[in-house]
C-alpha positions in Angstrom: 0.0 0.0 0.0 1.0 3.6 -0.6 1.6 5.7 2.4 -0.7 8.8 2.8 1.0 12.0 1.7 -0.5 15.4 2.4 -1.4 17.7 -0.4 1.3 20.2 0.7 3.9 17.6 0.4 2.8 16.8 -3.1 2.9 20.5 -4.1 6.5 20.7 -2.6 7.6 17.7 -4.7 6.0 19.1 -7.9 7.5 22.5 -7.2 11.0 21.0 -6.8 10.5 19.2 -10.1 9.4 22.3 -11.8 12.5 24.1 -10.6 14.7 21.4 -12.0 12.8 21.5 -15.3 13.2 25.3 -15.6 17.0 25.1 -14.9 17.4 22.3 -17.5 15.4 24.3 -20.0 17.6 27.4 -19.5 20.8 25.5 -19.7 19.7 23.6 -22.8 18.7 26.9 -24.5 22.1 28.5 -23.7 24.1 25.5 -24.8 22.1 25.1 -28.0 22.5 28.8 -28.8 26.2 28.7 -28.2 26.5 25.8 -30.6 23.9 27.0 -33.2 24.9 30.7 -33.6 28.5 30.1 -34.8 27.3 27.3 -37.1 24.6 29.5 -38.6 27.1 32.3 -39.2 29.5 29.8 -40.8 26.6 28.5 -43.0 25.9 32.0 -44.3 29.6 32.8 -44.9 30.9 33.5 -48.4 34.1 31.6 -47.7 33.9 28.0 -48.8 36.3 26.8 -46.0 33.8 28.1 -43.4 30.6 27.1 -45.2 31.4 23.5 -46.2 31.9 22.1 -42.6 28.8 23.9 -41.5 26.7 22.5 -44.3 28.1 19.0 -43.7 27.4 19.2 -40.0 23.8 20.5 -40.6 23.1 17.8 -43.1 24.4 15.0 -40.8 22.5 16.3 -37.8 19.3 16.8 -39.7 19.6 13.4 -41.4 19.8 11.4 -38.2 16.4 10.7 -36.6 15.8 12.0 -33.1 15.4 8.6 -31.6 18.9 7.6 -32.8 20.3 10.8 -31.2 18.6 9.9 -27.9 20.1 6.4 -28.0 23.5 7.8 -28.8 23.3 10.3 -26.0 21.9 7.7 -23.5 24.2 4.8 -24.2 27.3 6.6 -25.7 27.5 9.6 -23.4 26.8 7.6 -20.3 29.9 5.5 -21.0 32.1 8.6 -21.4 31.0 10.1 -18.1 
C-alpha cells in the first residue's frame, strides 16, 4: 500500500520538479544557442572553407532521426561520463 501523503507535500515535490525542469530548459537553451549561432554564421559565410563544414554538420544532424540521437546520448555519453 502507498503511504498517505499530504497535499502540501505533493505540491512541494511538484515545485521542486518544476525548478529542475526550468533550470534544465535554460541550460539547454544556452548551450544550444552557443552551438547554433556560430554554425549558422558559418553557414551564411561566403568563404567555402567556413561554409562547407557547417553545411556538412547540418546535413548530418538533420539526417539522423531524433530517436537515434537519444540512443547515442543515453548509451554513448553515459559510457564517457
